[in-house]
N, C-alpha and C positions, 0 to 999 in steps of 0.2 A: 381733085383728090377722093373728097368726101361722095362725089356723084358716082365716080366710079365703083367705091364701096358700097355703095347703095346698088347699082346696078349688078355688082356681083354676087350682093346676098339677094336680090330677087330673083335673079338667072339660078341661083343654086336651091332656092326655095321651089322654084318654077319644075327644077329637074329631079328635085324629090317628091314633090306630087306626081308628076310624070311617072316616075318609078313604080310610085305607090299605086298610082292608077293600073299602068302594064301588070304588075301582079296579081292585082283583083282581077283582070281582065283574062290573064291568063289561065287563072283557078277556075274562073267563069266558063272558058274554052274548053277545060278538062272535065267538066263535069258528066259530059256523056259518058266519059270513059269511066269515072267511077262508077254511075249507075249501071254501066254494061255489066264492069267487074262485081259489083254486087248480087246484080242477077245470075250470072254465070256460077259465083260462089254459092248462090242458094240454089242450082240444079247440081252441084257437084255430088255424086256418089261415093268417091271414095274419100274417107274419113283423113285418112294420112295426109292426101293431097290438100285438102281443106284445110287442115290444122297448120301445115306448113307454110299454105302459102298467106294465112290473115296475118300474123305482124307484118310483113311486108306492107300490106294494104293498108293497115290501121297506121304504119309510120309515115305511110306517104299522104295517106289523109292528113295527119298532124301537121305536116309540113305544110300542105296547102293552106290550112288553118292558119297557119303562121302570117302568111301571105294575105289571106282575107278573113281576118277573123270574127267580119260579120256575117259570112256566107252560113245561113240560116239551113239551109239544107247540107250541106257539107257537116255540118255540127252534129246534125241529126242521124248522118249516116255514120257519123264517128260513135255517136252514142251506143248505135244499133250492132256497132261492130264490136265494141267493147263489150258487151253483153252477152253478143253470139260467142265471142271467143270464150268470155270468161264460162258462160255455162255448159256450151259445148265441150270444151276441151281443157279448162284449166281444173274448174273446183272438185272434180272428183280425185284429183291428184295433190293441189296445193290451195288450200283452202284460202290461205292469207293471201297470196298472189290474187286469188280470183277475186277477194273482197278489195284490191287495191284496183283492181280493172273495172269494176262495179262502181268505184267513187269514180273515176276517171270518165265511163259514159253519163255518170250520174252529173258531172259537172259541165259537160260539152250542152246536155239537153237543158239544164236550169240556164246556163249563160242565155239559151234562145227566149227561155220564158221571161227573163229578164228584160230583155229588149221588148217584151208584151207586155211589162208592168208589174209580173210577179215576182218579185226581188226576195231577198233573203229576210228581211226585215219582216215582211208580211209572211214567209213560211215560217218565224220565229215566232210570229206573234198568235193572236187569237183565233179561234178556228170561223168566227164570224167574219172578220175582215178579209180573212183567205177563202171561204166561201163566194163572198163578195167578188172577189177578183178575178177569181176560176168563172164566175157566172158570165164575167166580161169577157173572156177568151172566147176565139170562134173557130172553126175549120180549119183554119190555117194553122193553129197550135196543137191540133191532134198529134201529130208525130213527136213533138217536143214533150207534150204531156206523158203519151204513151211510155217514152223511154224514161223520162225521169222516175216515172212512175214504178217502171220495171226495174231499173238499176237500183232506184232506192229500196225496194221490197227485197232486193236479194242482198244487198248489203245489210239491212235489218236481220233477216234470215240469219245470217252467219254471224250476228252480235248479238245474240240473243239473251248473252247475259250482262247486256249493258242495259241499264232501265232508261235512259234516255234514246236508245236506239227504237227500243219498243213503243214508248212514248209518243215518238213520230208515225206509229205506224196510220193512226186514223188520217193522219193530214196525206200520206199515200193513198189511202184507198179514197179521200176525196180528189186527187188529181186524176185516177183513173176513173173515178164514177163521171167526172166530167167529160172522159173520151166517150164511153157509153153512152151517154146522152147527146154528143156529138156526130157519133159515129161506133156503132156496136161491132162494126165488119171490120174495123182495121187489123190489119196483120192476121189475116184467117181468123177474126172474132177471138183475138187472144185479150182483148179485156174482160171476157167474159172466163176464160183460163185464171185470170188472174183472180177475179171472184170466189171462183173455186176452190182454190188455195187459200183464199183469204180466211172463207166459211168454215172451210174442211180442215185445217191445219190446226185446228182449235178445238178444245172441250167445249159443250155449252156453257158450263161452269166459267169458263174466260173469254166468252165470248164469241164462240163457234156455233154456227148454225149448220147442219147434218143437209137438211132439205134445202135451203137456199143455195148450200154448195153443190149438190147434184143437179138443182133447176139450172143453175150455171154453166155447169160440164154439161149437160143433155144441150142447152143453147147452144153452145160452141160449137158440139156436133152438126148441129141442124144448121147453122150459117156456114159451117165450111165442109158439108155435103159430107161428114165421116171420112175426110181426106186426110185429115191430120191426126197421125199417130199419138199426138203429144197428150191429146184430152184424155187419153186411156192412159197415159204414165203419169199424169199428174193427180187424175183421180186415183190411181191405185196408192200411191207417193204417198200422199196428204190424207185422202178422204176416207179408203179402205183401212189404211194405217191407222188413221184415229178412230174410226170404229170397231177395232180390232176384228175385221173381214179377213180372215185370210184366204176364203175362198174366191172373193170378189179379185182380191189382190192377186193371186197368183192368177186367174184364168185371164184378167187384164194385159199382165206383163208377158204371158203366153202366148195372146192373139198378137200383141205386139211383135214379138219376135216371129211370128210363124206368117206374118202379113205380108202380102203380096206387093208389087212394087205398085205405087199410086200411078195413076194417069197426071197427076198434076206436075210436071218435073220443075215447076220454080218453088216447089217445098221438098225436093229429093233430099238435102243434106237435112233438114230438120227431122225429118221422119226416119234418117238413117242415124241421127244421134240419139233420137226417142228409141230405136230399138240396140242399140249400145247400150243405155241409159238402164232401159229394160233387164238385160243380162246382168246387171252390175246390181242391181234394186234384188232382182231373185237370189244371189248371193247371200244374201242379207235377210232373207224371209226368217231363217232359222232364229235369228237374233230379236224380231221384233214380235213374233208372236208364238 
């Protein structure tokens, strides 16, 4: 009887391990579909269709992560999807909902970084230890670093009334600086957009640097061959606004709205989001200048 129970327990354990393995294998086999879906979404020109399809795609990813929690690429895609959905479609209508999505995206990226040694204790500790850990990370960590910093920065941007949130900004910059060191071209040179906003969104008295901000925006334009409309959008929204340069603000946004179709179909969605956001920003021009 005892032997029979032992055998039954052994068989049950084997079956559970097989089930886990099968679930992970199924997720792994499905990754080309997720990757194809992300490419198709980035090529979408109809914003209504893109907005309607993203929640289902995110839910699918979350379900796959349940079955394969250590799938690094899948978590990076989820972090990217939450950022894109919140920034592109939610934050202009519902700030708190967008903040929640940025937090979810951040959690996925941080999970990956934790597997590489960058855990919460290090993030909450001193900057010297954080820098030493960041220096140990390599090219494989670039997506997680980028999407962690991107989601975290937007979460902070919408929590400027919280001192603890603002205090974390230097740590976010350290994560993105490591991305620049490893691959400044990542996601259409977006690490430079981050620093364009980082230095341009604050007055020099509060740590801003208009010259550095402009340099990063110019570098982003050069590296993405002037194909990404988001460069002008962010420069107008943050740097031109901070400098009280209404003429440049208006010219950049008008240029975005009147721009022709980009030859790079893989950024069609991002450019169309930039066009819509440019229209929104122009409606606020009289309030800001």
